[in-house]
C-alpha positions in Angstrom: 4.3 19.6 9.7 0.6 20.1 8.8 -1.5 23.0 9.8 -4.5 20.7 10.0 -5.5 19.6 13.5 -7.9 16.6 13.6 -9.5 18.1 16.8 -10.5 21.4 15.0 -13.9 21.9 13.3 -13.2 21.6 9.6 -14.9 21.2 6.2 -14.1 18.6 3.6 -12.2 21.3 1.7 -10.1 22.0 4.8 -9.2 18.3 4.8 -8.2 18.3 1.1 -6.0 21.3 1.6 -4.4 19.9 4.8 -3.6 16.6 3.1 -2.0 18.4 0.2 0.2 20.5 2.6 1.3 17.5 4.6 4.4 15.5 3.8 3.4 12.4 1.7 4.6 10.0 4.4 2.3 11.8 7.0 -0.9 11.9 4.9 -2.1 8.4 5.7 -1.6 8.8 9.4 -3.5 12.1 9.3 -6.3 10.6 7.3 -6.7 7.7 9.7 -7.1 10.2 12.5 -9.8 12.0 10.6 -11.8 8.8 9.9 -14.3 9.5 12.6 -14.8 13.1 11.5 -15.6 12.3 7.8 -18.5 10.5 6.3 -17.8 7.1 4.6 -18.6 8.8 1.2 -15.8 11.3 2.0 -13.2 9.1 3.7 -13.0 6.1 1.4 -12.4 8.0 -1.8 -9.8 10.2 0.0 -8.1 7.0 1.2 -7.8 5.9 -2.4 -6.3 9.2 -3.4 -3.9 9.4 -0.5 -2.8 5.8 -1.1 -1.1 6.8 -4.3 1.0 9.4 -2.5 2.2 6.8 0.0 5.3 4.6 -0.7 5.8 3.6 2.9 3.0 3.1 5.3 5.1 1.8 8.3 3.5 2.9 11.5 0.0 3.1 10.0 -0.1 -0.4 8.6 -2.0 -2.1 11.4 -4.5 0.7 11.8 -5.1 0.7 8.0 -5.4 -3.1 8.0 -8.1 -2.8 10.7 -10.0 -0.2 8.7 -9.9 -2.3 5.6 -11.0 -5.5 7.5 -14.0 -3.6 9.0 -15.0 -2.0 5.7 -18.2 -2.9 3.9 -17.8 -3.9 0.2 -19.3 -0.6 -0.9 -16.7 1.3 1.1 -13.9 -0.5 -0.5 -15.3 0.1 -3.9 -15.2 3.9 -3.2 -11.5 3.6 -2.6 -10.9 2.3 -6.2 -11.0 4.4 -9.4 -13.6 3.3 -12.0 -11.0 1.4 -14.1 -9.7 -0.4 -11.0 -13.2 -1.3 -9.8 -14.0 -2.7 -13.3 -10.8 -4.8 -13.2 -11.7 -6.0 -9.7 -15.1 -7.1 -10.9 -13.4 -9.2 -13.6 -11.0 -11.0 -11.1 -11.5 -14.6 -10.4 -12.5 -15.4 -6.8 -8.8 -16.2 -5.9 -5.7 -15.2 -7.7 -1.9 -15.0 -7.3 -0.1 -11.9 -6.0 3.6 -11.0 -5.5 5.3 -8.8 -3.0 8.7 -7.3 -3.6 10.4 -6.6 -0.3 13.4 -7.4 1.9 13.5 -9.3 5.2 12.7 -6.0 7.0 9.8 -4.9 4.8 8.1 -8.3 4.5 5.0 -7.3 6.4 2.9 -5.1 4.1 -0.4 -4.5 2.4 0.9 -3.7 -1.1 1.2 -6.6 -3.5 1.2 -6.8 -7.3 -0.4 -9.1 -9.9 2.9 -8.7 -11.8 6.0 -10.6 -10.7 8.2 -8.2 -12.7 6.9 -5.2 -10.7 7.5 -7.1 -7.4 11.1 -7.9 -8.5 11.7 -4.2 -9.3 10.4 -3.2 -5.9 12.5 -5.8 -4.1 15.6 -4.2 -5.7 14.5 -0.6 -5.2 14.0 -0.7 -1.5 17.2 -2.4 -0.3 18.2 0.7 1.6 15.6 -0.2 4.2 17.3 -3.5 5.0 20.8 -3.8 6.4 21.1 -7.4 5.1 20.4 -6.1 1.6 18.5 -9.2 0.5 15.8 -8.7 -2.1 12.9 -11.1 -1.8 9.8 -11.8 -3.8 6.9 -13.4 -1.9 4.1 -15.2 -3.7 0.7 -15.3 -2.2 -2.9 -16.2 -2.9 -5.6 -13.7 -2.2 -9.4 -13.9 -2.2 -10.8 -10.9 -4.0 -13.0 -10.1 -1.0 -9.9 -9.2 1.0 -8.3 -6.8 -1.4 -8.8 -3.7 -3.6 -7.0 -2.9 -6.8 -5.1 0.3 -7.2 -4.1 0.2 -10.9 -3.6 3.9 -11.7 0.2 3.8 -11.2 0.6 1.0 -13.7 1.9 -1.4 -11.1 -0.9 -3.9 -11.1 -1.2 -3.1 -7.4 -3.3 -5.1 -5.0 -3.9 -3.7 -1.5 -4.6 -6.9 0.4 -5.1 -7.4 4.1 -5.5 -11.2 4.0 -2.9 -13.0 1.9 -2.0 -16.7 2.1 1.7 -16.8 1.6 2.7 -19.7 -0.6 6.3 -19.0 -1.4 9.3 -16.8 -1.1 12.3 -16.4 -3.3 15.6 -14.7 -2.6 16.6 -12.7 -5.6 20.2 -12.3 -6.9 21.6 -8.9 -6.4 22.5 -6.9 -9.5 26.2 -6.3 -9.9 25.7 -2.6 -9.1 24.0 -3.5 -5.9 26.9 -5.6 -4.8 29.3 -2.7 -5.5 27.2 -0.3 -3.5 27.2 -2.5 -0.3 30.0 -1.9 2.2 32.1 -4.9 2.8 32.4 -6.0 6.4 35.8 -5.6 8.0 
């Protein structure tokens, strides 16, 4: 549990320390609560940093989606690293993205420009879905509705408006079949 209380008076340094002390899965929720307490020049770069520590955004997805939709282009640019912003500048107006998921984790903001990365994610997160069905969704995104987060080497696209154009059920690897309990 964090020692940082969004209702307390705090400095930017307090926020940085508090976010580091918080569990990774709680950082995004805390940062969203602090949005009205920080300037845009502070909040958006912090969101970019915190994003890399979040693997599951669950309960914060809708609030984050709202923040991204309401953002000005210059706000979104502050969320990206310099290499990610340069790559974003080079994108065509619309491009293809992939989301590796299961039936349970289908809604989400994290997509990839790499199908191979999406397939790997689909297999990695089967523990979240009792059906154990890995999926890869294919979508089209307008670059105005996304930011690139390339610093993890996943060709990641955080997109809040994606036109889904396809979905493929992936075959389970033989080790995944073996780890699933058989119904009695």
